[in-house]
A tleap script that builds the chain and sets N, CA, C and O, in Angstrom:
source leaprc.protein.ff14SB
mol = sequence {
  NMET VAL SER LYS GLN ASN ILE ILE LEU LEU
  VAL LEU VAL VAL LEU LEU ALA VAL VAL PRO
  LEU MET MET HIE LYS GLU SER GLU PHE GLY
  GLY THR ASP ASP GLN ALA GLN SER ALA ILE
  GLU ALA ILE ASN PRO ASP TYR GLU PRO TRP
  VAL ASN ALA LEU TRP GLU PRO PRO SER GLY
  GLU VAL GLU SER LEU LEU PHE ALA LEU GLN
  ALA ALA ILE GLY ALA GLY PHE ILE GLY TYR
  PHE VAL GLY TYR GLN ARG GLY ARG LYS ALA
  PRO LYS PRO GLU GLU LYS GLY ILE LYS ALA
  THR ALA THR ALA THR THR THR CASN
}
set mol.1.N position { 4.900 20.453 4.329 }
set mol.1.CA position { 6.674 20.021 4.561 }
set mol.1.C position { 6.995 19.066 5.362 }
set mol.1.O position { 6.592 18.859 6.506 }
set mol.2.N position { 8.127 18.176 4.396 }
set mol.2.CA position { 8.488 16.855 4.972 }
set mol.2.C position { 9.202 16.921 6.478 }
set mol.2.O position { 10.037 17.726 6.888 }
set mol.3.N position { 8.647 15.912 7.083 }
set mol.3.CA position { 9.658 15.938 8.451 }
set mol.3.C position { 10.561 14.790 8.273 }
set mol.3.O position { 10.665 13.941 7.389 }
set mol.4.N position { 11.322 15.066 9.619 }
set mol.4.CA position { 12.730 14.082 9.414 }
set mol.4.C position { 11.866 12.584 9.650 }
set mol.4.O position { 11.934 11.596 8.919 }
set mol.5.N position { 11.092 12.736 10.825 }
set mol.5.CA position { 10.381 11.203 10.622 }
set mol.5.C position { 10.251 10.488 9.628 }
set mol.5.O position { 10.704 9.358 9.442 }
set mol.6.N position { 9.331 11.430 8.641 }
set mol.6.CA position { 8.826 10.827 7.407 }
set mol.6.C position { 10.041 10.256 6.549 }
set mol.6.O position { 10.066 9.133 6.046 }
set mol.7.N position { 11.000 11.175 6.471 }
set mol.7.CA position { 11.978 10.782 5.644 }
set mol.7.C position { 12.945 9.295 5.851 }
set mol.7.O position { 13.392 8.404 5.130 }
set mol.8.N position { 12.938 9.682 7.363 }
set mol.8.CA position { 13.455 8.070 8.075 }
set mol.8.C position { 12.393 7.051 7.810 }
set mol.8.O position { 12.933 5.966 7.591 }
set mol.9.N position { 11.050 6.981 7.744 }
set mol.9.CA position { 10.297 6.051 7.376 }
set mol.9.C position { 10.547 5.414 5.890 }
set mol.9.O position { 10.852 4.255 5.608 }
set mol.10.N position { 10.292 6.684 4.910 }
set mol.10.CA position { 11.018 6.318 3.471 }
set mol.10.C position { 12.015 5.384 3.553 }
set mol.10.O position { 11.778 4.184 3.415 }
set mol.11.N position { 13.074 5.807 3.759 }
set mol.11.CA position { 14.127 5.117 3.853 }
set mol.11.C position { 13.832 3.588 4.380 }
set mol.11.O position { 14.093 2.639 3.640 }
set mol.12.N position { 13.489 3.466 5.191 }
set mol.12.CA position { 13.425 2.278 6.200 }
set mol.12.C position { 12.433 1.517 5.144 }
set mol.12.O position { 12.789 0.358 4.931 }
set mol.13.N position { 11.569 1.826 4.624 }
set mol.13.CA position { 10.378 1.189 3.825 }
set mol.13.C position { 11.548 0.763 2.296 }
set mol.13.O position { 11.772 -0.434 2.116 }
set mol.14.N position { 12.020 1.510 1.589 }
set mol.14.CA position { 13.097 1.186 0.548 }
set mol.14.C position { 13.922 0.225 1.251 }
set mol.14.O position { 13.832 -0.862 0.679 }
set mol.15.N position { 14.578 0.187 2.113 }
set mol.15.CA position { 15.583 -0.647 2.251 }
set mol.15.C position { 14.848 -2.059 2.675 }
set mol.15.O position { 15.445 -3.123 2.513 }
set mol.16.N position { 13.696 -2.019 3.154 }
set mol.16.CA position { 13.087 -3.244 3.505 }
set mol.16.C position { 12.746 -4.139 1.935 }
set mol.16.O position { 12.587 -5.359 1.912 }
set mol.17.N position { 12.689 -3.360 0.849 }
set mol.17.CA position { 12.360 -3.908 -0.135 }
set mol.17.C position { 13.844 -4.155 -1.035 }
set mol.17.O position { 14.023 -5.084 -1.823 }
set mol.18.N position { 14.566 -3.373 -0.790 }
set mol.18.CA position { 15.930 -3.463 -1.860 }
set mol.18.C position { 16.679 -4.646 -0.946 }
set mol.18.O position { 17.056 -5.607 -1.617 }
set mol.19.N position { 16.944 -4.713 0.468 }
set mol.19.CA position { 17.867 -5.449 1.094 }
set mol.19.C position { 17.514 -7.118 0.751 }
set mol.19.O position { 18.336 -7.907 0.285 }
set mol.20.N position { 16.538 -7.340 0.991 }
set mol.20.CA position { 16.401 -8.944 0.646 }
set mol.20.C position { 16.494 -9.139 -1.084 }
set mol.20.O position { 17.172 -10.108 -1.423 }
set mol.21.N position { 16.087 -8.592 -1.836 }
set mol.21.CA position { 16.771 -8.541 -3.468 }
set mol.21.C position { 18.342 -8.631 -3.393 }
set mol.21.O position { 19.009 -9.490 -3.970 }
set mol.22.N position { 18.800 -7.697 -2.661 }
set mol.22.CA position { 20.420 -7.566 -3.135 }
set mol.22.C position { 21.047 -8.895 -2.570 }
set mol.22.O position { 22.034 -9.414 -3.091 }
set mol.23.N position { 20.347 -9.453 -1.371 }
set mol.23.CA position { 21.155 -10.544 -0.563 }
set mol.23.C position { 20.737 -11.841 -1.491 }
set mol.23.O position { 21.558 -12.757 -1.495 }
set mol.24.N position { 19.600 -12.002 -2.238 }
set mol.24.CA position { 19.304 -13.124 -2.930 }
set mol.24.C position { 19.215 -12.906 -4.486 }
set mol.24.O position { 18.264 -13.307 -5.156 }
set mol.25.N position { 20.121 -12.343 -4.910 }
set mol.25.CA position { 20.275 -11.968 -6.281 }
set mol.25.C position { 19.877 -12.960 -7.496 }
set mol.25.O position { 19.249 -12.566 -8.479 }
set mol.26.N position { 20.304 -14.259 -7.321 }
set mol.26.CA position { 20.219 -15.128 -8.460 }
set mol.26.C position { 19.304 -16.140 -7.921 }
set mol.26.O position { 19.135 -17.223 -8.481 }
set mol.27.N position { 18.492 -15.666 -6.434 }
set mol.27.CA position { 17.199 -16.885 -6.369 }
set mol.27.C position { 16.103 -16.580 -7.339 }
set mol.27.O position { 15.964 -15.495 -7.903 }
set mol.28.N position { 15.366 -17.586 -7.480 }
set mol.28.CA position { 14.350 -17.404 -8.022 }
set mol.28.C position { 12.982 -17.604 -6.985 }
set mol.28.O position { 12.840 -18.640 -6.336 }
set mol.29.N position { 12.179 -16.675 -6.936 }
set mol.29.CA position { 11.362 -16.571 -5.803 }
set mol.29.C position { 10.039 -17.339 -6.388 }
set mol.29.O position { 9.592 -17.105 -7.511 }
set mol.30.N position { 9.635 -18.017 -5.738 }
set mol.30.CA position { 8.518 -19.183 -5.760 }
set mol.30.C position { 7.415 -18.764 -5.064 }
set mol.30.O position { 7.733 -18.012 -4.142 }
set mol.31.N position { 6.058 -18.998 -5.171 }
set mol.31.CA position { 4.863 -18.675 -4.374 }
set mol.31.C position { 4.666 -19.281 -3.135 }
set mol.31.O position { 5.579 -20.025 -2.775 }
set mol.32.N position { 4.004 -19.195 -2.619 }
set mol.32.CA position { 3.672 -19.703 -1.057 }
set mol.32.C position { 2.910 -21.089 -1.402 }
set mol.32.O position { 3.118 -22.033 -0.640 }
set mol.33.N position { 2.012 -21.277 -2.538 }
set mol.33.CA position { 1.577 -22.607 -2.990 }
set mol.33.C position { 2.689 -23.644 -3.474 }
set mol.33.O position { 2.807 -24.824 -3.143 }
set mol.34.N position { 3.447 -22.910 -4.318 }
set mol.34.CA position { 4.643 -24.142 -4.571 }
set mol.34.C position { 5.218 -24.477 -3.298 }
set mol.34.O position { 5.384 -25.683 -3.116 }
set mol.35.N position { 5.528 -23.778 -2.464 }
set mol.35.CA position { 6.442 -23.985 -1.155 }
set mol.35.C position { 5.464 -25.042 -0.085 }
set mol.35.O position { 5.880 -26.024 0.529 }
set mol.36.N position { 4.471 -24.651 -0.093 }
set mol.36.CA position { 3.629 -25.462 0.556 }
set mol.36.C position { 3.334 -27.037 -0.108 }
set mol.36.O position { 2.991 -27.958 0.634 }
set mol.37.N position { 3.494 -27.211 -1.465 }
set mol.37.CA position { 2.928 -28.309 -2.321 }
set mol.37.C position { 4.559 -29.113 -2.232 }
set mol.37.O position { 4.750 -30.279 -2.577 }
set mol.38.N position { 5.306 -28.457 -1.853 }
set mol.38.CA position { 6.554 -29.360 -1.959 }
set mol.38.C position { 7.050 -29.909 -0.528 }
set mol.38.O position { 7.757 -30.899 -0.339 }
set mol.39.N position { 6.505 -29.020 0.449 }
set mol.39.CA position { 6.436 -29.322 1.892 }
set mol.39.C position { 5.607 -30.748 1.696 }
set mol.39.O position { 6.184 -31.831 1.797 }
set mol.40.N position { 4.300 -30.638 1.426 }
set mol.40.CA position { 3.615 -31.905 1.673 }
set mol.40.C position { 4.383 -33.021 0.973 }
set mol.40.O position { 4.752 -34.059 1.523 }
set mol.41.N position { 4.554 -32.734 -0.129 }
set mol.41.CA position { 5.408 -34.203 -0.871 }
set mol.41.C position { 6.338 -34.899 -0.310 }
set mol.41.O position { 6.436 -36.124 -0.379 }
set mol.42.N position { 7.448 -33.768 0.579 }
set mol.42.CA position { 8.305 -33.972 1.283 }
set mol.42.C position { 7.723 -35.135 2.538 }
set mol.42.O position { 8.068 -36.295 2.761 }
set mol.43.N position { 6.945 -34.458 3.048 }
set mol.43.CA position { 6.111 -35.267 4.259 }
set mol.43.C position { 5.290 -36.440 3.808 }
set mol.43.O position { 5.355 -37.410 4.562 }
set mol.44.N position { 4.630 -36.550 2.882 }
set mol.44.CA position { 3.582 -37.537 2.284 }
set mol.44.C position { 3.776 -37.759 0.966 }
set mol.44.O position { 2.877 -37.240 0.305 }
set mol.45.N position { 4.880 -38.527 0.082 }
set mol.45.CA position { 4.294 -38.559 -1.413 }
set mol.45.C position { 3.237 -38.972 -1.777 }
set mol.45.O position { 2.817 -38.552 -2.854 }
set mol.46.N position { 2.550 -39.801 -1.121 }
set mol.46.CA position { 1.415 -40.210 -1.802 }
set mol.46.C position { -0.006 -39.525 -1.381 }
set mol.46.O position { -1.119 -40.049 -1.359 }
set mol.47.N position { 0.377 -38.196 -1.057 }
set mol.47.CA position { -0.909 -37.387 -0.473 }
set mol.47.C position { -1.682 -37.378 -1.970 }
set mol.47.O position { -1.042 -37.263 -3.015 }
set mol.48.N position { -2.829 -37.487 -1.938 }
set mol.48.CA position { -3.848 -36.704 -2.970 }
set mol.48.C position { -4.634 -35.492 -2.593 }
set mol.48.O position { -5.298 -35.574 -1.560 }
set mol.49.N position { -4.662 -34.182 -3.397 }
set mol.49.CA position { -5.511 -33.271 -2.640 }
set mol.49.C position { -7.184 -33.569 -2.763 }
set mol.49.O position { -7.820 -33.949 -3.746 }
set mol.50.N position { -7.527 -33.334 -1.748 }
set mol.50.CA position { -8.877 -33.588 -2.166 }
set mol.50.C position { -9.999 -32.708 -2.293 }
set mol.50.O position { -11.133 -33.032 -1.938 }
set mol.51.N position { -9.630 -31.333 -2.914 }
set mol.51.CA position { -10.232 -30.479 -3.543 }
set mol.51.C position { -9.556 -29.971 -4.290 }
set mol.51.O position { -8.384 -29.624 -4.140 }
set mol.52.N position { -10.411 -29.842 -5.428 }
set mol.52.CA position { -9.615 -29.274 -6.944 }
set mol.52.C position { -10.086 -27.845 -7.295 }
set mol.52.O position { -11.306 -27.684 -7.332 }
set mol.53.N position { -9.394 -26.924 -7.525 }
set mol.53.CA position { -9.748 -25.620 -7.953 }
set mol.53.C position { -11.371 -25.503 -9.066 }
set mol.53.O position { -11.778 -26.333 -9.879 }
set mol.54.N position { -11.753 -24.661 -8.823 }
set mol.54.CA position { -12.958 -24.610 -9.624 }
set mol.54.C position { -12.757 -23.723 -10.858 }
set mol.54.O position { -13.645 -23.655 -11.708 }
set mol.55.N position { -11.749 -23.125 -10.960 }
set mol.55.CA position { -10.990 -22.533 -12.307 }
set mol.55.C position { -9.714 -22.278 -12.126 }
set mol.55.O position { -9.280 -21.660 -11.154 }
set mol.56.N position { -8.924 -22.808 -13.188 }
set mol.56.CA position { -7.272 -22.219 -13.287 }
set mol.56.C position { -7.144 -21.297 -14.096 }
set mol.56.O position { -7.529 -21.449 -15.256 }
set mol.57.N position { -6.557 -20.092 -13.656 }
set mol.57.CA position { -6.257 -19.093 -14.753 }
set mol.57.C position { -5.720 -19.627 -15.891 }
set mol.57.O position { -5.195 -20.733 -15.756 }
set mol.58.N position { -5.714 -19.126 -16.982 }
set mol.58.CA position { -5.261 -19.966 -18.228 }
set mol.58.C position { -3.791 -19.474 -18.294 }
set mol.58.O position { -3.126 -20.028 -19.170 }
set mol.59.N position { -3.071 -18.427 -17.448 }
set mol.59.CA position { -1.767 -18.271 -17.728 }
set mol.59.C position { -1.288 -17.629 -16.395 }
set mol.59.O position { -2.103 -17.235 -15.561 }
set mol.60.N position { 0.164 -17.526 -16.202 }
set mol.60.CA position { 0.550 -16.635 -14.853 }
set mol.60.C position { 0.314 -15.193 -15.173 }
set mol.60.O position { -0.211 -14.649 -14.201 }
set mol.61.N position { 0.520 -14.307 -16.247 }
set mol.61.CA position { 0.004 -13.169 -16.207 }
set mol.61.C position { -1.650 -12.958 -16.040 }
set mol.61.O position { -2.034 -11.814 -15.798 }
set mol.62.N position { -2.432 -13.807 -16.138 }
set mol.62.CA position { -3.730 -13.561 -15.891 }
set mol.62.C position { -3.876 -13.762 -14.081 }
set mol.62.O position { -4.618 -13.081 -13.374 }
set mol.63.N position { -3.057 -14.757 -13.650 }
set mol.63.CA position { -2.987 -15.096 -12.468 }
set mol.63.C position { -2.503 -14.152 -11.574 }
set mol.63.O position { -3.075 -14.001 -10.494 }
set mol.64.N position { -1.420 -13.424 -11.907 }
set mol.64.CA position { -0.889 -12.023 -11.651 }
set mol.64.C position { -1.663 -10.638 -11.468 }
set mol.64.O position { -1.539 -9.852 -10.529 }
set mol.65.N position { -2.506 -10.523 -12.606 }
set mol.65.CA position { -3.388 -9.276 -12.965 }
set mol.65.C position { -4.570 -9.961 -11.508 }
set mol.65.O position { -5.257 -9.148 -10.890 }
set mol.66.N position { -4.599 -10.761 -11.324 }
set mol.66.CA position { -5.974 -11.570 -10.792 }
set mol.66.C position { -5.664 -11.032 -9.468 }
set mol.66.O position { -6.557 -10.499 -8.809 }
set mol.67.N position { -4.444 -11.133 -9.020 }
set mol.67.CA position { -4.043 -11.094 -7.520 }
set mol.67.C position { -3.673 -9.264 -7.014 }
set mol.67.O position { -3.819 -8.689 -5.936 }
set mol.68.N position { -3.208 -8.835 -8.221 }
set mol.68.CA position { -3.160 -7.358 -8.261 }
set mol.68.C position { -4.533 -6.797 -8.277 }
set mol.68.O position { -4.665 -5.732 -7.674 }
set mol.69.N position { -5.472 -7.249 -8.789 }
set mol.69.CA position { -6.922 -6.665 -8.815 }
set mol.69.C position { -7.222 -6.651 -7.613 }
set mol.69.O position { -7.776 -5.696 -7.067 }
set mol.70.N position { -6.835 -7.891 -6.953 }
set mol.70.CA position { -7.526 -8.364 -5.900 }
set mol.70.C position { -6.917 -7.248 -4.422 }
set mol.70.O position { -7.700 -6.703 -3.644 }
set mol.71.N position { -5.566 -7.144 -4.352 }
set mol.71.CA position { -5.000 -6.022 -3.925 }
set mol.71.C position { -5.174 -5.120 -3.854 }
set mol.71.O position { -4.939 -4.472 -2.834 }
set mol.72.N position { -5.792 -4.535 -5.166 }
set mol.72.CA position { -6.166 -3.126 -5.336 }
set mol.72.C position { -7.404 -2.564 -4.791 }
set mol.72.O position { -7.512 -1.428 -4.329 }
set mol.73.N position { -8.555 -3.657 -4.898 }
set mol.73.CA position { -9.744 -3.560 -4.379 }
set mol.73.C position { -9.330 -3.517 -2.734 }
set mol.73.O position { -9.411 -2.447 -2.131 }
set mol.74.N position { -9.026 -4.358 -2.268 }
set mol.74.CA position { -8.530 -4.716 -0.978 }
set mol.74.C position { -8.182 -3.344 0.129 }
set mol.74.O position { -8.686 -3.043 1.211 }
set mol.75.N position { -6.950 -2.618 -0.797 }
set mol.75.CA position { -6.246 -1.727 -0.549 }
set mol.75.C position { -7.617 -0.172 -0.611 }
set mol.75.O position { -7.553 0.763 0.188 }
set mol.76.N position { -8.500 -0.259 -1.510 }
set mol.76.CA position { -9.532 0.496 -1.933 }
set mol.76.C position { -10.651 0.357 -0.703 }
set mol.76.O position { -11.276 1.322 -0.262 }
set mol.77.N position { -10.772 -0.812 -0.299 }
set mol.77.CA position { -11.877 -0.865 0.856 }
set mol.77.C position { -11.211 -0.205 2.198 }
set mol.77.O position { -11.672 0.735 2.844 }
set mol.78.N position { -10.133 -0.862 2.424 }
set mol.78.CA position { -9.111 0.057 3.665 }
set mol.78.C position { -9.207 1.344 3.728 }
set mol.78.O position { -9.775 1.984 4.613 }
set mol.79.N position { -8.614 1.788 2.721 }
set mol.79.CA position { -8.501 3.261 2.532 }
set mol.79.C position { -9.734 4.020 2.645 }
set mol.79.O position { -9.567 5.198 2.962 }
set mol.80.N position { -11.091 3.586 2.439 }
set mol.80.CA position { -12.275 4.199 2.074 }
set mol.80.C position { -12.668 4.034 3.811 }
set mol.80.O position { -13.150 4.990 4.419 }
set mol.81.N position { -12.440 2.935 4.374 }
set mol.81.CA position { -12.940 2.629 5.781 }
set mol.81.C position { -11.957 4.029 6.787 }
set mol.81.O position { -12.398 4.801 7.639 }
set mol.82.N position { -10.806 3.920 6.337 }
set mol.82.CA position { -9.607 4.970 7.280 }
set mol.82.C position { -10.088 5.998 6.958 }
set mol.82.O position { -10.216 6.782 7.898 }
set mol.83.N position { -10.470 6.401 5.866 }
set mol.83.CA position { -10.899 7.807 5.511 }
set mol.83.C position { -12.068 8.169 6.051 }
set mol.83.O position { -12.142 9.287 6.560 }
set mol.84.N position { -13.098 7.380 6.048 }
set mol.84.CA position { -14.566 7.553 6.572 }
set mol.84.C position { -14.486 7.562 8.063 }
set mol.84.O position { -15.216 8.314 8.709 }
set mol.85.N position { -13.364 6.506 8.819 }
set mol.85.CA position { -13.324 6.836 10.344 }
set mol.85.C position { -12.777 8.547 10.357 }
set mol.85.O position { -13.239 9.375 11.142 }
set mol.86.N position { -12.004 8.767 9.606 }
set mol.86.CA position { -11.081 10.012 10.039 }
set mol.86.C position { -12.206 11.167 10.235 }
set mol.86.O position { -12.380 11.902 11.206 }
set mol.87.N position { -12.864 11.100 9.097 }
set mol.87.CA position { -13.686 11.765 8.401 }
set mol.87.C position { -15.004 12.256 9.932 }
set mol.87.O position { -15.241 13.397 10.329 }
set mol.88.N position { -15.537 11.099 10.394 }
set mol.88.CA position { -16.132 10.940 11.378 }
set mol.88.C position { -15.545 11.663 12.866 }
set mol.88.O position { -16.122 12.289 13.755 }
set mol.89.N position { -14.155 11.258 12.666 }
set mol.89.CA position { -13.763 12.077 13.980 }
set mol.89.C position { -13.333 13.284 14.037 }
set mol.89.O position { -12.859 13.756 15.071 }
set mol.90.N position { -13.458 14.023 12.785 }
set mol.90.CA position { -12.797 15.331 12.763 }
set mol.90.C position { -14.129 16.159 13.061 }
set mol.90.O position { -15.307 15.897 12.820 }
set mol.91.N position { -13.486 17.313 13.705 }
set mol.91.CA position { -14.421 18.034 14.282 }
set mol.91.C position { -15.182 19.038 13.023 }
set mol.91.O position { -14.726 19.375 11.930 }
set mol.92.N position { -16.373 19.317 13.600 }
set mol.92.CA position { -17.553 19.786 12.810 }
set mol.92.C position { -17.027 21.281 12.850 }
set mol.92.O position { -16.308 21.732 13.741 }
set mol.93.N position { -17.578 22.105 11.549 }
set mol.93.CA position { -17.127 23.446 12.039 }
set mol.93.C position { -17.968 24.177 13.248 }
set mol.93.O position { -17.447 25.013 13.986 }
set mol.94.N position { -18.959 23.871 13.324 }
set mol.94.CA position { -19.512 24.452 14.558 }
set mol.94.C position { -18.813 24.166 16.066 }
set mol.94.O position { -18.923 24.835 17.093 }
set mol.95.N position { -18.097 23.001 15.835 }
set mol.95.CA position { -17.210 22.735 17.236 }
set mol.95.C position { -15.980 23.632 17.047 }
set mol.95.O position { -15.737 24.222 18.099 }
set mol.96.N position { -15.237 23.893 16.195 }
set mol.96.CA position { -14.121 24.354 15.723 }
set mol.96.C position { -14.418 26.249 16.133 }
set mol.96.O position { -13.490 27.049 16.255 }
set mol.97.N position { -16.039 26.643 16.294 }
set mol.97.CA position { -16.225 27.637 16.752 }
set mol.97.C position { -16.371 28.612 15.228 }
set mol.97.O position { -16.383 29.828 15.416 }
set mol.98.N position { -16.453 28.245 14.108 }
set mol.98.CA position { -16.968 28.525 12.877 }
set mol.98.C position { -17.981 28.644 12.890 }
set mol.98.O position { -18.470 27.645 13.416 }
set mol.99.N position { -19.149 29.739 12.435 }
set mol.99.CA position { -20.357 29.896 12.154 }
set mol.99.C position { -20.286 29.339 10.804 }
set mol.99.O position { -19.337 29.647 10.083 }
set mol.100.N position { -21.432 28.349 10.295 }
set mol.100.CA position { -21.673 27.933 9.437 }
set mol.100.C position { -22.910 29.147 8.981 }
set mol.100.O position { -23.804 29.573 9.712 }
set mol.101.N position { -22.603 29.565 7.410 }
set mol.101.CA position { -23.430 30.511 7.132 }
set mol.101.C position { -23.980 30.261 5.770 }
set mol.101.O position { -23.258 30.081 4.789 }
set mol.102.N position { -25.439 30.254 5.736 }
set mol.102.CA position { -26.134 29.866 4.334 }
set mol.102.C position { -26.522 31.028 3.522 }
set mol.102.O position { -27.242 31.947 3.912 }
set mol.103.N position { -26.003 30.915 2.402 }
set mol.103.CA position { -26.248 31.742 1.399 }
set mol.103.C position { -27.253 31.759 0.662 }
set mol.103.O position { -27.487 30.565 0.472 }
set mol.104.N position { -28.310 32.594 -0.101 }
set mol.104.CA position { -29.495 31.972 -0.553 }
set mol.104.C position { -29.424 33.128 -1.636 }
set mol.104.O position { -29.060 34.296 -1.493 }
set mol.105.N position { -29.944 32.360 -2.928 }
set mol.105.CA position { -29.721 33.329 -4.079 }
set mol.105.C position { -31.138 33.468 -4.488 }
set mol.105.O position { -31.929 32.607 -4.103 }
set mol.106.N position { -31.487 34.295 -5.106 }
set mol.106.CA position { -32.757 34.617 -5.587 }
set mol.106.C position { -32.629 34.940 -7.254 }
set mol.106.O position { -31.794 35.587 -7.887 }
set mol.107.N position { -33.669 34.298 -7.612 }
set mol.107.CA position { -33.733 34.329 -9.130 }
set mol.107.C position { -35.283 35.309 -9.467 }
set mol.107.O position { -36.250 35.360 -8.707 }
set mol.108.N position { -35.158 35.966 -10.710 }
set mol.108.CA position { -36.390 36.849 -10.921 }
set mol.108.C position { -37.176 35.953 -11.852 }
set mol.108.O position { -38.274 36.313 -12.275 }
savepdb mol mol.pdb
quit
């Protein structure tokens, strides 16, 4: 059953996603790397990076794919850990007062 609290939380999540998009309809959303590079150039125009990337993705689509893959793997690890911890804390059948019965089958 869906509770009132769950509905309120769902509405808040949707609002958190939609309101910024509605407030800045014509804006171009840049990445933090671009913003950091612009800030550094504004502070020190002669700045030279002291480390270069080992590999540059061939296109923006590949870069987005790798970012999404990284996020999915991270979410999988977090979900596994949370599920594992909940499973460890869940009461065992013996603790609930349920007798565990073993059934044996015999074959001729």
